[in-house]
ZANU-939106 format. One record per residue (C-alpha): residue number from 1; chain; x, z, y. Coordinates in Angstrom, 1 decimal, decimal comma. Layout:
<nodes>
+-----+---+--------+--------+--------+
:   k : c :   east :     up :  north :
+-----+---+--------+--------+--------+
: NUM : A :      X :      Z :      Y :
...
+-----+---+--------+--------+--------+
</nodes>
This chain:
<nodes>
+-----+---+--------+--------+--------+
:   k : c :   east :     up :  north :
+-----+---+--------+--------+--------+
:   1 : A :   -0,3 :    2,5 :    1,5 :
:   2 : A :    1,6 :    3,0 :   -1,8 :
:   3 : A :   -0,4 :    5,1 :   -4,2 :
:   4 : A :    1,1 :    7,8 :   -6,4 :
:   5 : A :   -1,4 :    6,8 :   -9,1 :
:   6 : A :   -0,1 :    3,2 :   -9,1 :
:   7 : A :    3,5 :    4,4 :   -9,0 :
:   8 : A :    3,1 :    6,6 :  -12,0 :
:   9 : A :    1,1 :    4,0 :  -13,9 :
:  10 : A :    3,7 :    1,2 :  -13,3 :
:  11 : A :    6,6 :    3,5 :  -14,3 :
:  12 : A :    4,9 :    4,5 :  -17,6 :
:  13 : A :    4,2 :    0,8 :  -18,2 :
:  14 : A :    7,8 :    0,0 :  -17,7 :
:  15 : A :    8,7 :    2,8 :  -20,2 :
:  16 : A :    6,4 :    1,4 :  -22,8 :
:  17 : A :    7,7 :   -2,1 :  -22,4 :
:  18 : A :   11,3 :   -1,0 :  -22,7 :
:  19 : A :   10,5 :    1,2 :  -25,8 :
:  20 : A :    8,7 :   -1,7 :  -27,4 :
:  21 : A :   11,6 :   -4,1 :  -26,8 :
:  22 : A :   14,2 :   -1,7 :  -28,1 :
:  23 : A :   12,2 :   -0,9 :  -31,2 :
:  24 : A :   11,5 :   -4,6 :  -31,8 :
:  25 : A :   15,3 :   -5,4 :  -31,6 :
:  26 : A :   16,2 :   -2,5 :  -33,9 :
:  27 : A :   13,6 :   -3,5 :  -36,4 :
:  28 : A :   14,8 :   -7,1 :  -36,4 :
:  29 : A :   18,4 :   -6,0 :  -37,1 :
:  30 : A :   17,4 :   -3,6 :  -39,9 :
:  31 : A :   15,2 :   -6,1 :  -41,7 :
:  32 : A :   18,0 :   -8,7 :  -41,7 :
:  33 : A :   20,5 :   -6,3 :  -43,3 :
:  34 : A :   22,4 :   -7,6 :  -46,4 :
:  35 : A :   20,8 :   -4,8 :  -48,6 :
:  36 : A :   17,5 :   -6,7 :  -48,5 :
:  37 : A :   19,0 :  -10,1 :  -49,4 :
:  38 : A :   16,6 :  -11,8 :  -51,9 :
:  39 : A :   19,4 :  -14,1 :  -53,4 :
:  40 : A :   21,5 :  -11,1 :  -54,3 :
:  41 : A :   18,6 :   -9,4 :  -56,0 :
:  42 : A :   17,9 :  -12,5 :  -58,0 :
:  43 : A :   21,5 :  -12,7 :  -59,1 :
:  44 : A :   21,5 :   -9,1 :  -60,2 :
:  45 : A :   18,3 :   -9,6 :  -62,1 :
:  46 : A :   19,8 :  -12,6 :  -63,9 :
:  47 : A :   23,0 :  -10,7 :  -64,8 :
:  48 : A :   20,9 :   -7,8 :  -66,3 :
:  49 : A :   19,0 :  -10,3 :  -68,5 :
:  50 : A :   22,2 :  -11,9 :  -69,7 :
:  51 : A :   23,6 :   -8,5 :  -70,7 :
:  52 : A :   20,3 :   -7,7 :  -72,5 :
:  53 : A :   20,3 :  -10,9 :  -74,4 :
:  54 : A :   24,0 :  -11,0 :  -75,2 :
:  55 : A :   25,0 :   -7,3 :  -75,7 :
:  56 : A :   21,7 :   -5,5 :  -76,1 :
:  57 : A :   19,8 :   -2,8 :  -74,1 :
:  58 : A :   22,7 :   -0,3 :  -74,0 :
:  59 : A :   25,0 :   -2,6 :  -71,9 :
:  60 : A :   22,1 :   -3,6 :  -69,7 :
:  61 : A :   21,1 :    0,1 :  -69,2 :
:  62 : A :   24,7 :    0,9 :  -68,1 :
:  63 : A :   24,6 :   -2,0 :  -65,6 :
:  64 : A :   21,2 :   -0,9 :  -64,2 :
:  65 : A :   22,5 :    2,7 :  -63,9 :
:  66 : A :   25,4 :    1,5 :  -61,8 :
:  67 : A :   23,1 :   -0,7 :  -59,7 :
:  68 : A :   20,7 :    2,3 :  -59,1 :
:  69 : A :   23,6 :    4,5 :  -57,9 :
:  70 : A :   24,9 :    1,8 :  -55,6 :
:  71 : A :   21,5 :    1,0 :  -54,0 :
:  72 : A :   20,2 :    4,6 :  -54,1 :
:  73 : A :   17,1 :    3,4 :  -56,0 :
:  74 : A :   15,5 :    3,3 :  -59,4 :
:  75 : A :   16,1 :   -0,1 :  -61,1 :
:  76 : A :   14,1 :   -1,2 :  -64,1 :
:  77 : A :   13,9 :   -4,4 :  -66,2 :
:  78 : A :   10,4 :   -5,0 :  -67,6 :
:  79 : A :    8,9 :   -7,6 :  -69,8 :
:  80 : A :    5,7 :   -9,4 :  -69,0 :
:  81 : A :    3,6 :   -6,5 :  -70,3 :
:  82 : A :    5,3 :   -4,0 :  -68,0 :
:  83 : A :    7,3 :   -2,3 :  -70,8 :
:  84 : A :   10,8 :   -1,0 :  -70,0 :
:  85 : A :   13,4 :   -3,0 :  -71,9 :
:  86 : A :   15,8 :    0,0 :  -72,0 :
:  87 : A :   13,6 :    2,8 :  -73,5 :
:  88 : A :   10,2 :    1,1 :  -74,0 :
:  89 : A :    8,4 :    3,2 :  -71,4 :
:  90 : A :    5,2 :    1,7 :  -70,1 :
:  91 : A :    5,7 :    0,9 :  -66,4 :
:  92 : A :    3,2 :   -1,9 :  -65,8 :
:  93 : A :    1,9 :   -0,1 :  -62,7 :
:  94 : A :    5,1 :   -0,9 :  -60,9 :
:  95 : A :    4,4 :   -4,6 :  -61,2 :
:  96 : A :    1,5 :   -4,2 :  -58,8 :
:  97 : A :    3,5 :   -2,2 :  -56,2 :
:  98 : A :    5,5 :   -5,1 :  -54,8 :
:  99 : A :    6,7 :   -4,8 :  -51,3 :
: 100 : A :    4,2 :   -6,1 :  -48,8 :
: 101 : A :    6,7 :   -6,5 :  -46,0 :
: 102 : A :    8,6 :   -4,4 :  -43,6 :
: 103 : A :    7,5 :   -0,7 :  -43,2 :
: 104 : A :    8,3 :    1,2 :  -40,1 :
: 105 : A :   10,2 :    4,3 :  -41,2 :
: 106 : A :    8,7 :    7,2 :  -39,2 :
: 107 : A :   10,9 :    9,8 :  -40,8 :
: 108 : A :   13,7 :    7,7 :  -42,1 :
: 109 : A :   13,5 :    5,3 :  -45,1 :
: 110 : A :   10,2 :    5,5 :  -46,9 :
: 111 : A :    9,7 :    4,7 :  -50,7 :
: 112 : A :    9,5 :    1,0 :  -51,2 :
: 113 : A :    9,1 :   -1,2 :  -54,4 :
: 114 : A :   10,6 :   -4,7 :  -54,8 :
: 115 : A :    9,6 :   -6,9 :  -57,8 :
: 116 : A :   11,8 :   -9,9 :  -58,7 :
: 117 : A :   10,3 :  -12,0 :  -61,5 :
: 118 : A :   12,0 :  -14,7 :  -63,6 :
: 119 : A :   10,8 :  -18,3 :  -63,3 :
: 120 : A :    8,8 :  -18,1 :  -66,5 :
: 121 : A :    7,3 :  -14,7 :  -65,6 :
: 122 : A :    8,6 :  -13,2 :  -68,9 :
: 123 : A :   10,8 :  -10,6 :  -67,2 :
: 124 : A :   10,8 :   -8,7 :  -63,9 :
: 125 : A :   13,3 :   -6,5 :  -62,3 :
: 126 : A :   11,7 :   -3,6 :  -60,3 :
: 127 : A :   13,7 :   -1,8 :  -57,6 :
: 128 : A :   12,0 :    1,3 :  -56,3 :
: 129 : A :   13,9 :    2,9 :  -53,4 :
: 130 : A :   13,9 :    6,7 :  -53,2 :
: 131 : A :   12,3 :    8,4 :  -50,3 :
: 132 : A :   15,1 :   10,0 :  -48,1 :
: 133 : A :   15,8 :   11,0 :  -44,5 :
: 134 : A :   18,3 :    8,6 :  -42,8 :
: 135 : A :   19,3 :   10,0 :  -39,5 :
: 136 : A :   20,9 :    6,8 :  -38,3 :
: 137 : A :   17,9 :    4,8 :  -39,1 :
: 138 : A :   15,6 :    7,4 :  -37,6 :
: 139 : A :   17,6 :    7,6 :  -34,4 :
: 140 : A :   17,9 :    3,8 :  -34,1 :
: 141 : A :   14,2 :    3,5 :  -34,1 :
: 142 : A :   13,3 :    6,4 :  -31,7 :
: 143 : A :   16,2 :    6,6 :  -29,4 :
: 144 : A :   14,6 :    3,9 :  -27,2 :
: 145 : A :   11,4 :    5,9 :  -26,7 :
: 146 : A :   13,3 :    9,2 :  -26,2 :
: 147 : A :   15,7 :    7,6 :  -23,7 :
: 148 : A :   13,0 :    5,8 :  -21,7 :
: 149 : A :   10,9 :    9,0 :  -21,5 :
: 150 : A :   13,9 :   11,0 :  -20,4 :
: 151 : A :   14,8 :    8,6 :  -17,7 :
: 152 : A :   11,2 :    8,3 :  -16,5 :
: 153 : A :   10,8 :   12,1 :  -16,5 :
: 154 : A :   13,9 :   12,5 :  -14,4 :
: 155 : A :   12,8 :    9,7 :  -12,1 :
: 156 : A :    9,4 :   11,1 :  -11,5 :
: 157 : A :   10,7 :   14,7 :  -11,1 :
: 158 : A :   13,1 :   13,5 :   -8,4 :
: 159 : A :   10,7 :   11,2 :   -6,7 :
: 160 : A :    7,8 :   13,6 :   -6,6 :
: 161 : A :    9,5 :   17,0 :   -6,6 :
: 162 : A :   12,0 :   16,4 :   -3,8 :
: 163 : A :    9,5 :   15,6 :   -1,0 :
: 164 : A :    7,1 :   18,3 :   -2,1 :
: 165 : A :   10,0 :   20,8 :   -2,1 :
: 166 : A :   11,0 :   19,7 :    1,3 :
: 167 : A :    7,4 :   20,0 :    2,6 :
: 168 : A :    7,2 :   23,5 :    1,1 :
: 169 : A :   10,4 :   24,6 :    2,8 :
: 170 : A :    9,1 :   23,2 :    6,1 :
: 171 : A :    5,8 :   25,1 :    5,7 :
: 172 : A :    7,7 :   28,3 :    4,8 :
: 173 : A :    9,9 :   27,9 :    7,9 :
: 174 : A :    7,0 :   27,2 :   10,1 :
: 175 : A :    5,1 :   30,2 :    8,8 :
: 176 : A :    8,1 :   32,3 :    9,4 :
: 177 : A :    8,0 :   31,5 :   13,1 :
: 178 : A :   10,2 :   28,4 :   13,3 :
: 179 : A :    7,7 :   26,2 :   15,2 :
: 180 : A :   10,1 :   23,3 :   15,4 :
: 181 : A :   10,2 :   22,9 :   11,6 :
: 182 : A :    8,9 :   19,5 :   10,4 :
: 183 : A :    8,7 :   17,7 :    7,0 :
: 184 : A :    9,6 :   14,3 :    8,4 :
: 185 : A :    9,5 :   11,7 :    5,7 :
: 186 : A :    9,5 :    7,9 :    5,5 :
: 187 : A :    7,2 :    7,8 :    2,4 :
: 188 : A :    3,9 :    5,8 :    2,8 :
: 189 : A :    2,0 :    7,3 :   -0,2 :
: 190 : A :   -0,2 :   10,4 :   -0,4 :
: 191 : A :    2,7 :   12,7 :   -0,2 :
: 192 : A :    4,0 :   10,9 :    2,9 :
: 193 : A :    0,5 :   11,1 :    4,5 :
: 194 : A :    0,4 :   14,8 :    3,7 :
: 195 : A :    3,7 :   15,4 :    5,3 :
: 196 : A :    2,7 :   13,4 :    8,4 :
: 197 : A :   -0,6 :   15,4 :    8,7 :
: 198 : A :    1,5 :   18,6 :    8,5 :
: 199 : A :    3,8 :   17,4 :   11,2 :
: 200 : A :    0,9 :   16,4 :   13,5 :
: 201 : A :   -0,7 :   19,8 :   12,9 :
: 202 : A :    2,6 :   21,6 :   13,6 :
: 203 : A :    3,1 :   19,6 :   16,8 :
: 204 : A :   -0,4 :   20,6 :   17,9 :
: 205 : A :    0,1 :   24,3 :   17,0 :
: 206 : A :    3,5 :   24,4 :   18,7 :
: 207 : A :    2,1 :   22,9 :   21,9 :
: 208 : A :   -0,9 :   25,3 :   21,9 :
: 209 : A :    1,3 :   28,4 :   21,2 :
: 210 : A :    3,9 :   27,4 :   23,7 :
: 211 : A :    1,2 :   26,7 :   26,3 :
: 212 : A :   -0,4 :   30,1 :   25,5 :
: 213 : A :    2,8 :   32,0 :   25,8 :
: 214 : A :    3,7 :   30,2 :   29,0 :
: 215 : A :    0,2 :   30,9 :   30,3 :
: 216 : A :    0,4 :   34,6 :   29,5 :
: 217 : A :    3,7 :   34,9 :   31,2 :
: 218 : A :    2,4 :   33,1 :   34,3 :
: 219 : A :   -0,8 :   35,1 :   34,3 :
: 220 : A :    1,2 :   38,3 :   34,1 :
: 221 : A :    3,4 :   37,2 :   37,0 :
: 222 : A :    0,5 :   36,0 :   39,2 :
: 223 : A :   -1,6 :   39,1 :   38,6 :
: 224 : A :    1,2 :   41,5 :   39,4 :
: 225 : A :    1,4 :   40,6 :   43,1 :
: 226 : A :   -2,2 :   40,8 :   44,1 :
: 227 : A :   -2,7 :   44,0 :   42,1 :
: 228 : A :    0,3 :   45,6 :   43,8 :
: 229 : A :   -1,0 :   44,6 :   47,2 :
: 230 : A :   -4,4 :   45,9 :   46,3 :
: 231 : A :   -2,9 :   49,3 :   45,3 :
: 232 : A :   -1,0 :   49,5 :   48,6 :
: 233 : A :   -4,1 :   48,6 :   50,6 :
: 234 : A :   -6,1 :   51,2 :   48,8 :
: 235 : A :   -3,5 :   53,9 :   49,4 :
: 236 : A :   -3,3 :   52,9 :   53,1 :
: 237 : A :   -7,1 :   53,0 :   53,4 :
: 238 : A :   -7,1 :   56,4 :   51,7 :
: 239 : A :   -4,4 :   57,9 :   53,9 :
: 240 : A :   -5,2 :   56,5 :   57,2 :
: 241 : A :   -8,9 :   56,1 :   57,0 :
: 242 : A :  -10,9 :   53,0 :   56,9 :
: 243 : A :   -9,8 :   50,1 :   59,2 :
: 244 : A :  -10,8 :   46,5 :   59,3 :
: 245 : A :   -7,3 :   45,1 :   58,6 :
: 246 : A :   -7,0 :   47,1 :   55,4 :
: 247 : A :  -10,5 :   46,3 :   54,2 :
: 248 : A :   -9,8 :   42,6 :   54,9 :
: 249 : A :   -6,6 :   42,8 :   52,9 :
: 250 : A :   -8,5 :   44,3 :   49,9 :
: 251 : A :  -11,2 :   41,6 :   50,3 :
: 252 : A :   -8,6 :   38,8 :   50,4 :
: 253 : A :   -6,8 :   40,1 :   47,3 :
: 254 : A :  -10,1 :   40,6 :   45,4 :
: 255 : A :  -11,1 :   37,1 :   46,4 :
: 256 : A :   -7,7 :   35,8 :   45,1 :
: 257 : A :   -8,1 :   37,6 :   41,8 :
: 258 : A :  -11,6 :   36,3 :   41,4 :
: 259 : A :  -10,4 :   32,7 :   42,1 :
: 260 : A :   -7,6 :   33,2 :   39,6 :
: 261 : A :   -9,9 :   34,4 :   36,8 :
: 262 : A :  -12,4 :   31,5 :   37,5 :
: 263 : A :   -9,6 :   28,9 :   37,3 :
: 264 : A :   -8,2 :   30,5 :   34,1 :
: 265 : A :  -11,6 :   30,2 :   32,5 :
: 266 : A :  -11,8 :   26,6 :   33,5 :
: 267 : A :   -8,3 :   25,9 :   32,0 :
: 268 : A :   -9,3 :   27,7 :   28,8 :
: 269 : A :  -12,5 :   25,6 :   28,7 :
: 270 : A :  -10,6 :   22,4 :   29,2 :
: 271 : A :   -8,2 :   23,3 :   26,4 :
: 272 : A :  -11,1 :   23,3 :   24,0 :
: 273 : A :  -11,8 :   20,7 :   21,3 :
: 274 : A :  -12,3 :   17,2 :   22,8 :
: 275 : A :  -15,2 :   16,6 :   20,3 :
: 276 : A :  -17,2 :   19,1 :   22,3 :
: 277 : A :  -17,2 :   17,0 :   25,5 :
: 278 : A :  -20,6 :   16,1 :   26,8 :
: 279 : A :  -19,8 :   12,4 :   27,0 :
: 280 : A :  -22,0 :    9,9 :   28,8 :
: 281 : A :  -21,9 :    6,9 :   31,2 :
: 282 : A :  -20,5 :    7,7 :   34,6 :
: 283 : A :  -20,4 :    5,5 :   37,7 :
: 284 : A :  -17,1 :    6,7 :   39,1 :
: 285 : A :  -18,0 :    5,3 :   42,6 :
: 286 : A :  -20,9 :    7,7 :   42,9 :
: 287 : A :  -18,8 :   10,7 :   41,8 :
: 288 : A :  -15,9 :    9,9 :   44,2 :
: 289 : A :  -18,4 :    9,4 :   47,1 :
: 290 : A :  -20,0 :   12,7 :   46,4 :
: 291 : A :  -16,7 :   14,5 :   46,3 :
: 292 : A :  -15,6 :   12,8 :   49,6 :
: 293 : A :  -18,8 :   14,0 :   51,2 :
: 294 : A :  -18,4 :   17,6 :   49,9 :
: 295 : A :  -14,8 :   17,8 :   51,0 :
: 296 : A :  -15,3 :   16,3 :   54,4 :
: 297 : A :  -16,1 :   19,7 :   55,8 :
: 298 : A :  -12,7 :   21,0 :   54,8 :
: 299 : A :  -11,1 :   17,8 :   56,2 :
: 300 : A :  -13,0 :   18,3 :   59,5 :
: 301 : A :  -11,6 :   21,8 :   59,9 :
: 302 : A :   -8,1 :   20,2 :   60,0 :
: 303 : A :   -9,3 :   17,2 :   62,0 :
: 304 : A :   -8,5 :   14,9 :   59,1 :
: 305 : A :  -10,3 :   11,8 :   57,9 :
: 306 : A :  -11,1 :   10,8 :   54,3 :
: 307 : A :  -10,7 :    7,0 :   54,0 :
: 308 : A :  -12,4 :    5,6 :   50,9 :
: 309 : A :  -11,7 :    2,2 :   49,5 :
: 310 : A :  -13,4 :    1,2 :   46,2 :
: 311 : A :  -14,3 :   -1,6 :   43,9 :
: 312 : A :  -18,0 :   -1,9 :   42,9 :
: 313 : A :  -19,5 :   -0,5 :   39,7 :
: 314 : A :  -16,5 :    1,3 :   38,1 :
: 315 : A :  -18,1 :    2,7 :   35,0 :
: 316 : A :  -16,5 :    5,0 :   32,4 :
: 317 : A :  -17,6 :    7,3 :   29,6 :
: 318 : A :  -16,9 :   11,0 :   29,9 :
: 319 : A :  -18,0 :   14,5 :   30,8 :
: 320 : A :  -19,3 :   14,4 :   34,3 :
: 321 : A :  -18,6 :   18,0 :   35,2 :
: 322 : A :  -15,1 :   18,1 :   33,8 :
: 323 : A :  -14,1 :   14,9 :   35,6 :
: 324 : A :  -15,7 :   16,1 :   38,8 :
: 325 : A :  -13,6 :   19,3 :   38,7 :
: 326 : A :  -10,4 :   17,4 :   37,9 :
: 327 : A :  -10,8 :   14,8 :   40,7 :
: 328 : A :  -12,0 :   17,5 :   43,1 :
: 329 : A :   -8,8 :   19,5 :   42,6 :
: 330 : A :   -6,7 :   16,5 :   43,5 :
: 331 : A :   -8,7 :   15,8 :   46,7 :
: 332 : A :   -8,8 :   19,4 :   47,9 :
: 333 : A :   -5,1 :   19,7 :   47,2 :
: 334 : A :   -4,4 :   16,6 :   49,4 :
: 335 : A :   -6,6 :   18,1 :   52,2 :
: 336 : A :   -4,7 :   21,4 :   51,9 :
: 337 : A :   -1,3 :   19,9 :   52,5 :
: 338 : A :   -2,3 :   17,1 :   54,9 :
: 339 : A :   -1,1 :   17,5 :   58,5 :
: 340 : A :   -3,7 :   17,9 :   61,2 :
: 341 : A :   -5,1 :   14,7 :   62,7 :
: 342 : A :   -4,0 :   12,7 :   59,6 :
: 343 : A :   -5,9 :   10,7 :   57,0 :
: 344 : A :   -6,4 :   11,2 :   53,3 :
: 345 : A :   -6,6 :    7,8 :   51,5 :
: 346 : A :   -8,8 :    7,6 :   48,4 :
: 347 : A :   -8,6 :    4,3 :   46,5 :
: 348 : A :  -10,7 :    3,4 :   43,4 :
: 349 : A :  -10,0 :    0,1 :   41,6 :
: 350 : A :  -10,2 :   -1,5 :   38,1 :
: 351 : A :   -6,8 :   -2,5 :   36,6 :
: 352 : A :   -6,3 :   -3,7 :   33,1 :
: 353 : A :   -9,4 :   -2,2 :   31,5 :
: 354 : A :   -8,7 :    1,1 :   33,4 :
: 355 : A :  -10,2 :    2,8 :   36,4 :
: 356 : A :   -7,4 :    3,7 :   38,7 :
: 357 : A :   -8,0 :    6,5 :   41,3 :
: 358 : A :   -5,3 :    7,1 :   43,9 :
: 359 : A :   -5,4 :   10,0 :   46,4 :
: 360 : A :   -2,7 :   10,2 :   49,1 :
: 361 : A :   -2,0 :   12,5 :   51,9 :
: 362 : A :    0,6 :   12,2 :   54,7 :
: 363 : A :    2,2 :   15,6 :   54,3 :
: 364 : A :    5,7 :   16,6 :   53,4 :
: 365 : A :    5,4 :   15,7 :   49,7 :
: 366 : A :    7,4 :   17,4 :   47,0 :
: 367 : A :   11,1 :   17,4 :   46,0 :
: 368 : A :   11,7 :   14,6 :   43,5 :
: 369 : A :   13,1 :   16,8 :   40,9 :
: 370 : A :    9,9 :   18,9 :   40,9 :
: 371 : A :    7,4 :   16,1 :   40,6 :
: 372 : A :    7,2 :   16,4 :   36,8 :
: 373 : A :    6,4 :   20,1 :   37,1 :
: 374 : A :    3,4 :   20,1 :   39,5 :
: 375 : A :    0,9 :   19,6 :   36,6 :
: 376 : A :    2,1 :   22,8 :   34,8 :
: 377 : A :    0,0 :   26,0 :   35,2 :
: 378 : A :    0,9 :   28,3 :   38,1 :
: 379 : A :    3,5 :   25,9 :   39,4 :
: 380 : A :    3,9 :   26,0 :   43,2 :
: 381 : A :    6,9 :   25,0 :   45,3 :
: 382 : A :    8,2 :   28,1 :   47,1 :
: 383 : A :    7,9 :   26,5 :   50,5 :
: 384 : A :    4,2 :   25,9 :   49,9 :
: 385 : A :    3,2 :   29,2 :   48,4 :
: 386 : A :    0,6 :   31,1 :   50,3 :
: 387 : A :   -2,7 :   33,0 :   49,9 :
: 388 : A :   -4,5 :   29,8 :   49,0 :
: 389 : A :   -4,4 :   28,6 :   45,4 :
: 390 : A :   -2,8 :   29,9 :   42,3 :
: 391 : A :   -1,3 :   26,7 :   40,9 :
: 392 : A :   -3,9 :   25,9 :   38,3 :
: 393 : A :   -5,8 :   23,1 :   40,0 :
: 394 : A :   -3,5 :   20,2 :   39,0 :
: 395 : A :   -3,0 :   21,7 :   35,5 :
: 396 : A :   -6,8 :   21,6 :   35,0 :
: 397 : A :   -6,8 :   18,0 :   36,4 :
: 398 : A :   -4,2 :   16,9 :   33,9 :
: 399 : A :   -6,0 :   18,4 :   30,9 :
: 400 : A :   -9,4 :   16,9 :   32,0 :
: 401 : A :   -7,9 :   13,4 :   32,3 :
: 402 : A :   -6,1 :   13,7 :   29,0 :
: 403 : A :   -9,3 :   14,7 :   27,3 :
: 404 : A :  -10,7 :   11,4 :   28,5 :
: 405 : A :   -7,7 :    9,5 :   27,0 :
: 406 : A :   -6,3 :    8,9 :   30,5 :
: 407 : A :   -3,2 :    9,6 :   32,4 :
: 408 : A :   -2,3 :   11,4 :   35,7 :
: 409 : A :    0,9 :   11,1 :   37,6 :
: 410 : A :    2,3 :   11,8 :   41,1 :
: 411 : A :    5,0 :   10,3 :   43,3 :
: 412 : A :    6,2 :   10,8 :   46,9 :
: 413 : A :    4,7 :    8,1 :   49,1 :
: 414 : A :    7,0 :    8,8 :   52,1 :
: 415 : A :    5,4 :   10,4 :   53,8 :
: 416 : A :    3,0 :   12,4 :   51,7 :
: 417 : A :    2,1 :   12,8 :   48,0 :
: 418 : A :    0,2 :   10,2 :   46,0 :
: 419 : A :   -1,6 :   11,2 :   42,8 :
: 420 : A :   -2,7 :    8,4 :   40,5 :
: 421 : A :   -5,4 :    8,9 :   37,8 :
: 422 : A :   -6,0 :    6,2 :   35,1 :
: 423 : A :   -9,1 :    6,4 :   32,9 :
: 424 : A :  -10,2 :    3,8 :   30,3 :
: 425 : A :  -13,3 :    1,8 :   31,4 :
: 426 : A :  -16,5 :    1,9 :   29,4 :
: 427 : A :  -16,3 :   -0,8 :   26,7 :
: 428 : A :  -18,3 :   -3,8 :   27,7 :
: 429 : A :  -20,9 :   -5,4 :   25,3 :
: 430 : A :  -19,6 :   -8,4 :   23,5 :
: 431 : A :  -20,8 :  -11,9 :   24,5 :
: 432 : A :  -22,9 :  -12,2 :   21,4 :
: 433 : A :  -24,8 :   -9,1 :   22,1 :
: 434 : A :  -25,2 :  -10,1 :   25,7 :
: 435 : A :  -26,6 :  -13,4 :   24,7 :
: 436 : A :  -29,0 :  -11,8 :   22,3 :
: 437 : A :  -30,4 :   -9,4 :   24,8 :
: 438 : A :  -33,6 :  -10,3 :   26,6 :
: 439 : A :  -33,4 :  -11,8 :   30,1 :
: 440 : A :  -35,6 :  -10,3 :   32,6 :
: 441 : A :  -37,5 :  -12,5 :   35,0 :
: 442 : A :  -36,7 :  -12,8 :   38,7 :
: 443 : A :  -38,8 :  -10,9 :   41,2 :
+-----+---+--------+--------+--------+
</nodes>
């Protein structure tokens, strides 16, 4: 993952390198300018001495004045004792202020002193530049730093500000009720991970809210019919006196409402956090055999037979009660729609590190276009609607299997419906740990 810290660090390092290179190039150009040519200064010193010796200090003073004006500096010619040859002023202190090399001008040209002595050390010309602000020189030194900081600031502002602004807009839209709003970014740094976390959270919240709304709509629809029938039955019982048929109707509708509430509670429980599952080792063979025995009474009532085919020792990790309810709903659903004098086939096998449970009846099946809908809450094909069931059994099964990282699907087996459940097997111990475990003696 690309780190924002590393990105900012590298970009500042690039800025410093570019600034250093630019300043170094500018310094090299300035220090090589003709104004600092030592040969020219030597020639000017010699000409001043010739004027002094040939025409006196007045002519030399006039030449030094012109030279001072041209170079914007104070120019003196001193003897070996440091006394000015023009007016006799003591200036020996200037002989010890020779230029030590290049000076970086922080605010333009700084005051510098150059001393050019004759070969016999009897005379020295001192050039003392005046301190002044030179905008061109100042800009040439600092434009590199300013430009690199400006470019870097723009770069960082675009690179960091744009995704954060996009994420903020997505959060605002999501908070305003647009549940489809997502940040969606290809970045792989901390900002990208934050956007991905928001998208995952938004997906989960959208699914939960959509499921909740759909559930509330379905609950309202399902409760309306039995409540209306209860009201009618109560009015009939009140007007005509008590009779067995009316009382039985009230009893049936009350039983239906009770079953609906119980299954709603199971669905709500299954929608809970997967971390709260009471996970433990489960021998799936034992669970399926127990369910087959429990459901055999219902199968006998329709003169149906439960045919069980299984591999040995199919072991998984999971919540026993939640899995039992999920598998039981599939088996009871198969018995409910199986024709009389038919069989319900239950197959348990291990395939590719998964436990695969198949439950097939020999009924009419479902229309192909509706197979994807049968695991939704309250879904029932109109031709199969009746007093039994409220359409929550297979929805509970799907949620239970998904909480165990499995998958459930259905297909028409022609005839009948076949429901397939895949659940990951319990991880087997590695060969090293198996070899290290103690071997029990034979009996």
